[in-house]
PyMOL CGO cylinders between C-alpha atoms (Angstrom):
from pymol import cmd
from pymol.cgo import CYLINDER

trace = [
    CYLINDER, 91.35, 67.76, 2.08, 88.77, 69.44, 4.25, 0.3, 1, 1, 1, 1, 1, 1,
    CYLINDER, 88.77, 69.44, 4.25, 89.41, 70.13, 7.84, 0.3, 1, 1, 1, 1, 1, 1,
    CYLINDER, 89.41, 70.13, 7.84, 87.17, 67.78, 9.87, 0.3, 1, 1, 1, 1, 1, 1,
    CYLINDER, 87.17, 67.78, 9.87, 87.08, 67.10, 13.75, 0.3, 1, 1, 1, 1, 1, 1,
    CYLINDER, 87.08, 67.10, 13.75, 89.36, 64.45, 14.54, 0.3, 1, 1, 1, 1, 1, 1,
    CYLINDER, 89.36, 64.45, 14.54, 91.66, 64.60, 11.80, 0.3, 1, 1, 1, 1, 1, 1,
    CYLINDER, 91.66, 64.60, 11.80, 95.43, 64.94, 12.32, 0.3, 1, 1, 1, 1, 1, 1,
    CYLINDER, 95.43, 64.94, 12.32, 97.25, 67.35, 10.04, 0.3, 1, 1, 1, 1, 1, 1,
    CYLINDER, 97.25, 67.35, 10.04, 100.55, 69.06, 9.51, 0.3, 1, 1, 1, 1, 1, 1,
    CYLINDER, 100.55, 69.06, 9.51, 100.92, 72.69, 10.26, 0.3, 1, 1, 1, 1, 1, 1,
    CYLINDER, 100.92, 72.69, 10.26, 103.21, 75.59, 10.81, 0.3, 1, 1, 1, 1, 1, 1,
    CYLINDER, 103.21, 75.59, 10.81, 103.41, 77.59, 13.71, 0.3, 1, 1, 1, 1, 1, 1,
    CYLINDER, 103.41, 77.59, 13.71, 102.63, 81.46, 12.69, 0.3, 1, 1, 1, 1, 1, 1,
    CYLINDER, 102.63, 81.46, 12.69, 102.19, 83.43, 15.81, 0.3, 1, 1, 1, 1, 1, 1,
    CYLINDER, 102.19, 83.43, 15.81, 102.49, 82.97, 19.65, 0.3, 1, 1, 1, 1, 1, 1,
    CYLINDER, 102.49, 82.97, 19.65, 100.32, 84.26, 22.30, 0.3, 1, 1, 1, 1, 1, 1,
    CYLINDER, 100.32, 84.26, 22.30, 100.32, 84.13, 26.30, 0.3, 1, 1, 1, 1, 1, 1,
    CYLINDER, 100.32, 84.13, 26.30, 97.33, 81.78, 25.75, 0.3, 1, 1, 1, 1, 1, 1,
    CYLINDER, 97.33, 81.78, 25.75, 98.39, 79.55, 22.75, 0.3, 1, 1, 1, 1, 1, 1,
    CYLINDER, 98.39, 79.55, 22.75, 99.77, 79.36, 19.19, 0.3, 1, 1, 1, 1, 1, 1,
    CYLINDER, 99.77, 79.36, 19.19, 98.29, 79.96, 15.95, 0.3, 1, 1, 1, 1, 1, 1,
    CYLINDER, 98.29, 79.96, 15.95, 98.95, 77.28, 13.45, 0.3, 1, 1, 1, 1, 1, 1,
    CYLINDER, 98.95, 77.28, 13.45, 98.53, 77.65, 9.78, 0.3, 1, 1, 1, 1, 1, 1,
    CYLINDER, 98.53, 77.65, 9.78, 96.98, 74.58, 8.37, 0.3, 1, 1, 1, 1, 1, 1,
    CYLINDER, 96.98, 74.58, 8.37, 96.82, 73.19, 4.61, 0.3, 1, 1, 1, 1, 1, 1,
    CYLINDER, 96.82, 73.19, 4.61, 94.37, 75.26, 2.20, 0.3, 1, 1, 1, 1, 1, 1,
    CYLINDER, 94.37, 75.26, 2.20, 95.50, 78.36, 4.13, 0.3, 1, 1, 1, 1, 1, 1,
    CYLINDER, 95.50, 78.36, 4.13, 93.31, 77.99, 7.31, 0.3, 1, 1, 1, 1, 1, 1,
    CYLINDER, 93.31, 77.99, 7.31, 94.48, 79.03, 10.58, 0.3, 1, 1, 1, 1, 1, 1,
    CYLINDER, 94.48, 79.03, 10.58, 93.63, 77.38, 14.01, 0.3, 1, 1, 1, 1, 1, 1,
    CYLINDER, 93.63, 77.38, 14.01, 94.58, 77.71, 17.60, 0.3, 1, 1, 1, 1, 1, 1,
    CYLINDER, 94.58, 77.71, 17.60, 96.31, 75.42, 19.87, 0.3, 1, 1, 1, 1, 1, 1,
    CYLINDER, 96.31, 75.42, 19.87, 95.20, 76.59, 23.50, 0.3, 1, 1, 1, 1, 1, 1,
    CYLINDER, 95.20, 76.59, 23.50, 98.14, 76.56, 25.99, 0.3, 1, 1, 1, 1, 1, 1,
    CYLINDER, 98.14, 76.56, 25.99, 96.57, 73.67, 27.80, 0.3, 1, 1, 1, 1, 1, 1,
    CYLINDER, 96.57, 73.67, 27.80, 96.81, 71.55, 24.48, 0.3, 1, 1, 1, 1, 1, 1,
    CYLINDER, 96.81, 71.55, 24.48, 100.40, 72.03, 23.96, 0.3, 1, 1, 1, 1, 1, 1,
    CYLINDER, 100.40, 72.03, 23.96, 102.01, 69.28, 26.37, 0.3, 1, 1, 1, 1, 1, 1,
    CYLINDER, 102.01, 69.28, 26.37, 100.89, 66.75, 28.71, 0.3, 1, 1, 1, 1, 1, 1,
    CYLINDER, 100.89, 66.75, 28.71, 102.22, 68.36, 31.67, 0.3, 1, 1, 1, 1, 1, 1,
    CYLINDER, 102.22, 68.36, 31.67, 101.47, 71.96, 32.79, 0.3, 1, 1, 1, 1, 1, 1,
    CYLINDER, 101.47, 71.96, 32.79, 103.11, 74.75, 30.52, 0.3, 1, 1, 1, 1, 1, 1,
    CYLINDER, 103.11, 74.75, 30.52, 103.71, 77.87, 32.13, 0.3, 1, 1, 1, 1, 1, 1,
    CYLINDER, 103.71, 77.87, 32.13, 105.66, 79.59, 29.24, 0.3, 1, 1, 1, 1, 1, 1,
    CYLINDER, 105.66, 79.59, 29.24, 104.61, 78.36, 25.73, 0.3, 1, 1, 1, 1, 1, 1,
    CYLINDER, 104.61, 78.36, 25.73, 107.81, 79.58, 24.35, 0.3, 1, 1, 1, 1, 1, 1,
    CYLINDER, 107.81, 79.58, 24.35, 109.75, 77.09, 26.13, 0.3, 1, 1, 1, 1, 1, 1,
    CYLINDER, 109.75, 77.09, 26.13, 107.61, 74.33, 23.93, 0.3, 1, 1, 1, 1, 1, 1,
    CYLINDER, 107.61, 74.33, 23.93, 106.96, 76.20, 20.48, 0.3, 1, 1, 1, 1, 1, 1,
    CYLINDER, 106.96, 76.20, 20.48, 108.76, 78.86, 18.23, 0.3, 1, 1, 1, 1, 1, 1,
    CYLINDER, 108.76, 78.86, 18.23, 107.29, 80.85, 15.23, 0.3, 1, 1, 1, 1, 1, 1,
    CYLINDER, 107.29, 80.85, 15.23, 108.08, 78.42, 12.29, 0.3, 1, 1, 1, 1, 1, 1,
    CYLINDER, 108.08, 78.42, 12.29, 108.06, 75.23, 13.75, 0.3, 1, 1, 1, 1, 1, 1,
    CYLINDER, 108.06, 75.23, 13.75, 106.29, 72.34, 11.86, 0.3, 1, 1, 1, 1, 1, 1,
    CYLINDER, 106.29, 72.34, 11.86, 103.60, 70.50, 14.06, 0.3, 1, 1, 1, 1, 1, 1,
    CYLINDER, 103.60, 70.50, 14.06, 101.33, 67.65, 13.87, 0.3, 1, 1, 1, 1, 1, 1,
    CYLINDER, 101.33, 67.65, 13.87, 97.91, 68.85, 15.41, 0.3, 1, 1, 1, 1, 1, 1,
    CYLINDER, 97.91, 68.85, 15.41, 94.50, 67.26, 16.05, 0.3, 1, 1, 1, 1, 1, 1,
    CYLINDER, 94.50, 67.26, 16.05, 91.62, 69.14, 15.14, 0.3, 1, 1, 1, 1, 1, 1,
    CYLINDER, 91.62, 69.14, 15.14, 89.38, 69.08, 18.24, 0.3, 1, 1, 1, 1, 1, 1,
    CYLINDER, 89.38, 69.08, 18.24, 86.65, 71.49, 17.16, 0.3, 1, 1, 1, 1, 1, 1,
    CYLINDER, 86.65, 71.49, 17.16, 85.47, 73.80, 14.39, 0.3, 1, 1, 1, 1, 1, 1,
    CYLINDER, 85.47, 73.80, 14.39, 83.25, 76.60, 15.16, 0.3, 1, 1, 1, 1, 1, 1,
    CYLINDER, 83.25, 76.60, 15.16, 80.46, 78.02, 13.04, 0.3, 1, 1, 1, 1, 1, 1,
    CYLINDER, 80.46, 78.02, 13.04, 82.36, 81.27, 12.68, 0.3, 1, 1, 1, 1, 1, 1,
    CYLINDER, 82.36, 81.27, 12.68, 85.09, 79.47, 11.28, 0.3, 1, 1, 1, 1, 1, 1,
    CYLINDER, 85.09, 79.47, 11.28, 87.59, 79.14, 14.30, 0.3, 1, 1, 1, 1, 1, 1,
    CYLINDER, 87.59, 79.14, 14.30, 89.33, 75.97, 14.52, 0.3, 1, 1, 1, 1, 1, 1,
    CYLINDER, 89.33, 75.97, 14.52, 90.46, 74.28, 17.94, 0.3, 1, 1, 1, 1, 1, 1,
    CYLINDER, 90.46, 74.28, 17.94, 93.69, 72.11, 17.76, 0.3, 1, 1, 1, 1, 1, 1,
    CYLINDER, 93.69, 72.11, 17.76, 95.82, 70.08, 20.02, 0.3, 1, 1, 1, 1, 1, 1,
    CYLINDER, 95.82, 70.08, 20.02, 99.14, 68.93, 19.99, 0.3, 1, 1, 1, 1, 1, 1,
    CYLINDER, 99.14, 68.93, 19.99, 99.10, 66.81, 22.89, 0.3, 1, 1, 1, 1, 1, 1,
    CYLINDER, 99.10, 66.81, 22.89, 96.10, 64.85, 21.51, 0.3, 1, 1, 1, 1, 1, 1,
    CYLINDER, 96.10, 64.85, 21.51, 97.83, 64.31, 18.15, 0.3, 1, 1, 1, 1, 1, 1,
    CYLINDER, 97.83, 64.31, 18.15, 100.43, 62.46, 19.68, 0.3, 1, 1, 1, 1, 1, 1,
    CYLINDER, 100.43, 62.46, 19.68, 99.70, 58.53, 19.77, 0.3, 1, 1, 1, 1, 1, 1,
    CYLINDER, 99.70, 58.53, 19.77, 99.07, 57.74, 23.26, 0.3, 1, 1, 1, 1, 1, 1,
    CYLINDER, 99.07, 57.74, 23.26, 100.80, 54.55, 24.61, 0.3, 1, 1, 1, 1, 1, 1,
    CYLINDER, 100.80, 54.55, 24.61, 98.36, 51.70, 25.68, 0.3, 1, 1, 1, 1, 1, 1,
    CYLINDER, 98.36, 51.70, 25.68, 98.06, 51.37, 29.37, 0.3, 1, 1, 1, 1, 1, 1,
    CYLINDER, 98.06, 51.37, 29.37, 98.62, 47.87, 30.51, 0.3, 1, 1, 1, 1, 1, 1,
    CYLINDER, 98.62, 47.87, 30.51, 95.47, 46.29, 32.00, 0.3, 1, 1, 1, 1, 1, 1,
    CYLINDER, 95.47, 46.29, 32.00, 95.34, 45.96, 35.55, 0.3, 1, 1, 1, 1, 1, 1,
    CYLINDER, 95.34, 45.96, 35.55, 94.77, 42.37, 36.74, 0.3, 1, 1, 1, 1, 1, 1,
    CYLINDER, 94.77, 42.37, 36.74, 91.27, 41.61, 38.39, 0.3, 1, 1, 1, 1, 1, 1,
    CYLINDER, 91.27, 41.61, 38.39, 91.40, 41.82, 42.05, 0.3, 1, 1, 1, 1, 1, 1,
    CYLINDER, 91.40, 41.82, 42.05, 90.47, 38.51, 43.67, 0.3, 1, 1, 1, 1, 1, 1,
    CYLINDER, 90.47, 38.51, 43.67, 86.92, 38.33, 45.18, 0.3, 1, 1, 1, 1, 1, 1,
    CYLINDER, 86.92, 38.33, 45.18, 86.76, 38.11, 48.97, 0.3, 1, 1, 1, 1, 1, 1,
    CYLINDER, 86.76, 38.11, 48.97, 84.44, 35.40, 50.28, 0.3, 1, 1, 1, 1, 1, 1,
    CYLINDER, 84.44, 35.40, 50.28, 81.16, 36.71, 51.49, 0.3, 1, 1, 1, 1, 1, 1,
    CYLINDER, 81.16, 36.71, 51.49, 79.99, 34.09, 54.03, 0.3, 1, 1, 1, 1, 1, 1,
    CYLINDER, 79.99, 34.09, 54.03, 80.97, 36.31, 57.08, 0.3, 1, 1, 1, 1, 1, 1,
    CYLINDER, 80.97, 36.31, 57.08, 79.17, 35.08, 60.32, 0.3, 1, 1, 1, 1, 1, 1,
    CYLINDER, 79.17, 35.08, 60.32, 78.15, 38.81, 61.20, 0.3, 1, 1, 1, 1, 1, 1,
    CYLINDER, 78.15, 38.81, 61.20, 76.57, 39.10, 57.72, 0.3, 1, 1, 1, 1, 1, 1,
    CYLINDER, 76.57, 39.10, 57.72, 74.75, 35.73, 57.98, 0.3, 1, 1, 1, 1, 1, 1,
    CYLINDER, 74.75, 35.73, 57.98, 73.10, 36.58, 61.31, 0.3, 1, 1, 1, 1, 1, 1,
    CYLINDER, 73.10, 36.58, 61.31, 71.97, 40.14, 60.29, 0.3, 1, 1, 1, 1, 1, 1,
    CYLINDER, 71.97, 40.14, 60.29, 70.58, 38.84, 57.10, 0.3, 1, 1, 1, 1, 1, 1,
    CYLINDER, 70.58, 38.84, 57.10, 67.92, 36.67, 58.92, 0.3, 1, 1, 1, 1, 1, 1,
    CYLINDER, 67.92, 36.67, 58.92, 66.59, 39.55, 61.15, 0.3, 1, 1, 1, 1, 1, 1,
    CYLINDER, 66.59, 39.55, 61.15, 63.53, 41.41, 60.12, 0.3, 1, 1, 1, 1, 1, 1,
    CYLINDER, 63.53, 41.41, 60.12, 63.06, 45.05, 60.39, 0.3, 1, 1, 1, 1, 1, 1,
    CYLINDER, 63.06, 45.05, 60.39, 61.71, 45.04, 63.86, 0.3, 1, 1, 1, 1, 1, 1,
    CYLINDER, 61.71, 45.04, 63.86, 64.62, 43.27, 65.22, 0.3, 1, 1, 1, 1, 1, 1,
    CYLINDER, 64.62, 43.27, 65.22, 66.98, 45.38, 63.60, 0.3, 1, 1, 1, 1, 1, 1,
    CYLINDER, 66.98, 45.38, 63.60, 65.29, 48.55, 64.89, 0.3, 1, 1, 1, 1, 1, 1,
    CYLINDER, 65.29, 48.55, 64.89, 65.11, 47.17, 68.44, 0.3, 1, 1, 1, 1, 1, 1,
    CYLINDER, 65.11, 47.17, 68.44, 68.78, 46.15, 68.13, 0.3, 1, 1, 1, 1, 1, 1,
    CYLINDER, 68.78, 46.15, 68.13, 69.64, 50.03, 66.97, 0.3, 1, 1, 1, 1, 1, 1,
    CYLINDER, 69.64, 50.03, 66.97, 67.41, 51.39, 69.67, 0.3, 1, 1, 1, 1, 1, 1,
    CYLINDER, 67.41, 51.39, 69.67, 69.20, 49.37, 72.50, 0.3, 1, 1, 1, 1, 1, 1,
    CYLINDER, 69.20, 49.37, 72.50, 72.61, 50.12, 71.19, 0.3, 1, 1, 1, 1, 1, 1,
    CYLINDER, 72.61, 50.12, 71.19, 71.75, 53.89, 70.96, 0.3, 1, 1, 1, 1, 1, 1,
    CYLINDER, 71.75, 53.89, 70.96, 70.41, 54.17, 74.44, 0.3, 1, 1, 1, 1, 1, 1,
    CYLINDER, 70.41, 54.17, 74.44, 73.72, 52.36, 75.83, 0.3, 1, 1, 1, 1, 1, 1,
    CYLINDER, 73.72, 52.36, 75.83, 75.73, 54.89, 74.10, 0.3, 1, 1, 1, 1, 1, 1,
    CYLINDER, 75.73, 54.89, 74.10, 73.84, 57.83, 75.01, 0.3, 1, 1, 1, 1, 1, 1,
    CYLINDER, 73.84, 57.83, 75.01, 73.72, 56.70, 78.89, 0.3, 1, 1, 1, 1, 1, 1,
    CYLINDER, 73.72, 56.70, 78.89, 77.37, 56.21, 78.89, 0.3, 1, 1, 1, 1, 1, 1,
    CYLINDER, 77.37, 56.21, 78.89, 77.91, 59.58, 77.45, 0.3, 1, 1, 1, 1, 1, 1,
    CYLINDER, 77.91, 59.58, 77.45, 75.67, 61.19, 79.76, 0.3, 1, 1, 1, 1, 1, 1,
    CYLINDER, 75.67, 61.19, 79.76, 77.69, 59.44, 82.73, 0.3, 1, 1, 1, 1, 1, 1,
    CYLINDER, 77.69, 59.44, 82.73, 80.89, 60.55, 81.35, 0.3, 1, 1, 1, 1, 1, 1,
    CYLINDER, 80.89, 60.55, 81.35, 79.99, 64.25, 80.72, 0.3, 1, 1, 1, 1, 1, 1,
    CYLINDER, 79.99, 64.25, 80.72, 78.17, 64.59, 84.15, 0.3, 1, 1, 1, 1, 1, 1,
    CYLINDER, 78.17, 64.59, 84.15, 81.17, 63.14, 85.99, 0.3, 1, 1, 1, 1, 1, 1,
    CYLINDER, 81.17, 63.14, 85.99, 83.45, 66.03, 84.45, 0.3, 1, 1, 1, 1, 1, 1,
    CYLINDER, 83.45, 66.03, 84.45, 80.91, 68.57, 85.51, 0.3, 1, 1, 1, 1, 1, 1,
    CYLINDER, 80.91, 68.57, 85.51, 80.55, 67.35, 88.86, 0.3, 1, 1, 1, 1, 1, 1,
    CYLINDER, 80.55, 67.35, 88.86, 77.19, 65.82, 88.53, 0.3, 1, 1, 1, 1, 1, 1,
    CYLINDER, 77.19, 65.82, 88.53, 73.58, 67.35, 88.89, 0.3, 1, 1, 1, 1, 1, 1,
    CYLINDER, 73.58, 67.35, 88.89, 73.70, 67.63, 92.60, 0.3, 1, 1, 1, 1, 1, 1,
    CYLINDER, 73.70, 67.63, 92.60, 77.18, 69.18, 92.86, 0.3, 1, 1, 1, 1, 1, 1,
    CYLINDER, 77.18, 69.18, 92.86, 77.17, 72.62, 94.90, 0.3, 1, 1, 1, 1, 1, 1,
    CYLINDER, 77.17, 72.62, 94.90, 79.39, 75.42, 93.46, 0.3, 1, 1, 1, 1, 1, 1,
    CYLINDER, 79.39, 75.42, 93.46, 80.84, 77.43, 96.44, 0.3, 1, 1, 1, 1, 1, 1,
]
cmd.load_cgo(trace, "trace")
């Protein structure tokens, strides 16, 4: 049986490093399980999950041209199917505000925007000038 990407195979842990574990595969090939592929949760110390001599099921995730084999223990596990979420109900779209705005043309929208903008700007100027004492205020 040749080692192909996507296949699940049994292997034996032959060495452990701080970045992963080496696993001997059938036919004498050796691959690396990176520390991020050991478990679904964060793995701080790989020694808490694996020991030399452990029999593990791994999934081949890549085979490099130079012969390096990337393996994953967490992807080899059968993932439980997540239940499908029910569809959200559709909201009605006949909002009165939307109805009136859809009938406006570009010029009407632009005129309304300019009026709103000028109103806000004048209100802002009034507010800030009153805090500073206005333009004609004398400092003494």
